[in-house]
N, C-alpha and C positions, 0 to 999 in steps of 0.2 A: 710207226703204226698210229701214234696219236695224231699225226698230221692227216693221214688218209682216212682214219676212222676216229674222229674227234670224241665219240662217245666213250672211248677207252681212256682218254686223258685223265678224268677224275679218279678212275679206278687205279691207274698207275700211280698217280700222286698219293692216293690213300695208302697204297702198299708201301711206298717209300717213306711216308711219314710214320707208318706203324713200325717199319723195320729199316732204318736209315742205312744199315750196313749193306743193303742190296746194291747200293751204288758205290760202295767203297771196295773196289776190286783188290786193292793192295792188302787190306787187312780184314776183308769180309769173312765171316764164318759161313757164308752161304756158298755152295758150290756153283759152278757154271750152270748145271742142270737146274738147280733150285732157283737161281735168278731168272733163268728162261721161263720156268714154270710160273713164278710170281709176277713177273713184269710183262710177259707176252701172252702165254697160253690162258692163264686164268682170267685176265681182263677181257681177252677176245671171247672166251667162252661165255662170260657173263653178259656181254653185249649181244652176242648171237642169240642168247636165250630169251631176250626180251620180246614180249609179244608185240610190241609196237614196231618192230623192224619190218621193213617192206619185204614182199615176196622176192623182188629183184635181188636184194642182198643175199637171201638164202639160196637163190638159184645160181648165183655167180660167185664162186668161192674167191677169197683173197689168196694171194700168193706171196710167200716169204722166200727169198733167194739167199742161200748161204753159199758164197763163192770161195774157192780156194781153201776148203776145210783141211786139206793136207798140209797147209803151211802153218797150222797151229802146232806149236811145239809140245803142248800139254796133251799127250796121247790119252791119258786116263780121263782128262776133262772132255776131250772130243767124244770118247766112247760114252761118257755119262750124258752128254748133250743128246747123242743119238738115242740112247735108252730112254731118256726123259721124253723125247719127242714121240717115239714109237709107243710108249706107254700112254701118253696123252691121247693119241689118236685111237688106240685100242679101247680106251675108256669112253671116248667121244667120237664114235665113227661117223656121226652125221654133222659134225661141226663144219661150217663152210670155210675151211682153211686148208691150204696145201703148202707143203715145204719142198722146195727144189734145192738139192745139194749138188754142186759141181766140185769135183775133186779128182786128183790123180789116184790111181789104184794103190793105196797104201793098205797094208795087211790089216791094221787095227780098225780102219774105217770099213773096208770091204767085209770083214768078218762080222762086224757089228750090224751091218745092213743086210747082208745075205742070209743071216741066220734067223731073221725075223720076218713075220708076215706083214702085209700092208705096204710093202716097198716094191717099187718098180725100178729095176736096174737097167740102165742103158749104156752100153759100151760105145763111146764115140771115137775110139782110136782110129777107125777106118772111115769116119765120116768126112765127106768132102765138103769143106767149108768155103769153097771159092765164091759161091753165090752170097754167102753170109759176109765174106770179106768185101765183096763189091757193094753190098747194101751198106755196110759199115762205112766204107770209103765215101760213098755218095752222101751219106748223112753228115759226116765230118766236114767234107769239103763244102757242102751246101750251107752248113751252119757258119763256117768261116767266111764264106762269100757274103752272107748277109751281114756279118759283123764287121768286116774289114773293107773300108772304102777303096783301098789300094787294089784288092782283088777284084772288086766290082768294076773299077775303072779298067783294069786289064781285060776282063771279060767283055766289057762294052766295046773295046777297041779290037781285040784279037779273037773273040768268040769263046766257046766253052773252055773251061779250065778245070781239071786237066783235059787235054785233048783225048779223044778216044784211044789213040795209040799210046799216049803216056799213061792213061788209066790202065790199059792192058798190061803195059810194062810193070807198073807199080803192083798190080795184083799178082802178076807172075813172080815178081821179086819177093813179095811177102810170103808166098808159098803156103797159104792157109794158116799161118800163125797169128792169132789175135794179139799175142804178146808183142810180137815184132811189129805188127801193124800199128798198135797203139803207140809204141815207142817211136816208130818212124814218123807217124803223123805229128807227134809232139815236136820232133826235130824240124819238120817242115814249117810248122806254124809258130815256133818259139824263136824269138830273136836272141842273139848272143850278147845283148847289152846295148848301151848307147852308141858304142863305136861300130856296131854291126849295121851296115846299110843294106844288107841283102834283103830281098823280099821272099815270100813263100814260093813265088815262081822261080826265083834263083836257086832256092834250096831243094826244090823237087828233083832236078837232075843229079844233085849231090846225093840225095837219098837213094837214088837208083844204083849208086856205086857202093853203098854201105853193105857190109857182109851181114847176111841173115843170122850169123852166129852170135850176134849181139856184142861180142867182145870188142870188135872194131868200133862199133857204135859207142859203146861205153868209153873207150879210149878217146875217141874223137870229141865227145862231149866234155870229158874231163880236161882234155887239152885246151879247150876254150876258156877254162876257168882256173887252171892251176896256178896262175900268177897272182890271183886275188889274195889279199891278206886273210889269214886264218883258214885258207882252203884245206890244207892237210888236216888240221885239227878238227874242223867241222865234219869233214868226210869220215875221219877216223872214229869220232864219237858216234855218229849215226850208224856206222857199220857195226860197232862192238856193243852198243847198248843192249841190255837184257830186255828192255821194253821201250817202245818208241816214246820219244819226248817231244813236246812242242818247242817252238823256236825260243820262247822265253826261258825254258829250263835248260836248253842247250847253251844258251848265252850265259846263264848263271853258273853252270858247271865250268865253262871255259873262262869265266870272269871277263867277258867281253860284252859289248852292247848287242841288243837283239837285231838292230839294223845291219850289223856286221855279218851276222849269221844269214839274214835274208839276202844280203848282197851276194853271198856265195851261192845260196840255193836257187836264186832266180836264174842263174846261168846254167842250172842243172835240171830244169823242169822237164826236159825230155826223158829223164830217167828217174827222177825223184818227185814224189807227190809233195808239192809245196802248198800248204794250207793257206786259206785266205786270212787267217788271224794268227797271232803269235801264241795262241793258247790251244791250238789243235795239233795233235801229234804229227810229226814229219815222218813219212813212210817211203819205202822204196817201191818203185813201180812193179818190181818183181823180185822174188828171192834170189834169182840168178845173179843179181847185181852184188849181193853180199858174197856169194860164192866167188865171183870175179875178183872182188877187192881183197879177199882173204887168201887168194891163190897167187903167189908171187909169179909163177911161170906164165900166168894169164895177164895179170894187171901191170907187171913191170914197175915203172916208177910210181904208179898209183897204189901199189900194194900197201895194205894196212896191216902192220905186223902185230902179232899177239902181245908184244912188249908194250903196246899202247895201253893195255889193261893197267899197267903199273901207273901210268899217268892218270888214268881214270880213278884209281884208288885214292891218289893224292887229291885230285879235284873233288871227289865226293866227300872226303874227310874235311877239306877246307870249307866246303859248302855247309857241312854239318856244324863245324865249329862256329861259323858266323851266326848260325841260328841259335846255338846254345848260348853264345855270349849275349844275345838279345834278351834271353829269358833263362838265366842260369839256375833258377830254382825250380824249373819245370822239367818233368820227365818227357822229353820230346818223342821218345819211343812209344809212349802210350797216351797219356792224357791229352796232349796237344798235337798229336800226329796230324790230324786232319786239317789243322789250321796252318800247317807249314806249306811253303811253296812246293810245287811239283818237283823241283830239283832237290829240295831237302828230303822229301818223301822218298824219292828215288835213291838218294845217297844212303839213307838209313836202311833201305831194303837190300840194295845190291852192291853198295860200296865194298863191304867185306865179303859177303857170301858169294858174290859172283866175280867181281873184278880182282879181288885178292886171290881167289882160287885160281883164276886163269893167269894172273900177272905175276904171282910170287916168284916163279922160276926166272923171270926176266928182270927183276929189280937190280939196279946197280947199287953200289955202296952209298953213293951220293943220294939216290932216291930213297933208300932205306933210312938214311940219316934224316932226310926231310920228313918222311912219314913218321919216324919215331918222335921228332919234335912236335908234330901235330897231335900225335897220340898223347904225349905228355900234357899238352895244352888242353886237350879235351878232358883229361883226367882231373884237371884243376876246376872244371866247371860242371861236371856231372853231378846228379843228385846222389844221395846215399844209396838208394836202391839200385842205381846203375854202376856203382863203384866197382863191384866185383867183376862184372863183365868188362869194364874199361881197363882194369888192371890186367885181366887176361889178354886183352888185345895188345896192350903194350908189351907184354911178355912174348907174344907171338912174333912181334917185330924184332924184339931183342934177339930171339932165337935165330931168326934169319940173318940179322946183322952179324951175329957171332960167326956165322959161316964165312963172312968176309974178313973181319978184322981180328978174330981170335983174341979179342981184347979182354984183359982182366976186369976192366971197368964195366964192360958189357955184362959179364957174368955176375959181378957184384950187384949191379942194378937189378938183374933178373932175380937174384936170391932175395934182395930186399923186397921186391914186389911180391915174391912168393910168400914171404913172411907176413906181409900185409894182408894177402889174400886168405891166409889160413887163420889169421887172428879173429 
């Protein structure tokens, strides 16, 4: 908003300076609705109210698009965002702003919208999007032709590309699905790496043979990259993360170099959003990819098993331990949290709460032994205020390990820790 309406920039900056937690999603005391109110609605309202604004601004409302609202896992947060938005427009009916929300019909979203006034609902289930797909295709192919000298040379020699017949076949094959269209176009215009000498013209006929079900497309794209170093680990991490991470954080968790993560991702751009920098989160083109990868009957050899959560618990704790050793007298959970890397922040939030919860049933005795050793090492460097929690976490691992070894030593250590905890 600050880019398209620069007058709001100083107001947004002032709000953040006054309340820095507005930008700290991980530990913010502000809800999603409150952040939307402070960072978007209030600055916009203030700018719109200025008498110096032109008539054209007031007569041509701005539009904010919220796409894929159903893909947000926080249902309560989604409902609060909707309530905050509706309340804002009820209190400010003349503000030159409109909100467009696209979403599948989820009950918590539909009920929040349908029960309030000021909302216009449109069911697009039966909407014929062929014309929209054709427009989308012309724009994509036109932009690629301008940017790619190989395509321009082909058109110069052979005429329009795609030909009218191929364009019709492509639109027919897409069948009205923008998700499939977007993925298919990425397949056509993305090379498979330095060894791939095919051109977009070569890949278009291949695209016409790809199943619209997307599973075949996913398998074909993964097959092109599966022999790369770290392929399985990179894909597994991205699939099971509780929150998207940038390349730099993925590399830190896996203890590899950022370029090694990028090397894998560049081969998968047809189905994974690869950011332009190492500090922007890596995301899936669509949530169906995660469903594919976590369903063994669909993904086959590319299946990401829930047991990989156990690996993530160990990776997160290793990452946390490295940070603690750099500043052993600091409570990294509180005072210095925001100064930690994204990977360390993620590890502190999700390492135990999410990945241990999902991975605990799948730990092997060897993995539990490794985790116990890491927990002991963390216990040696935590601050006094974190000691009780760290002892408790060691005890949890000991309890799980006892299920494997039934060892007297395991029980004795657990009893010793319990005594420390109660003193």
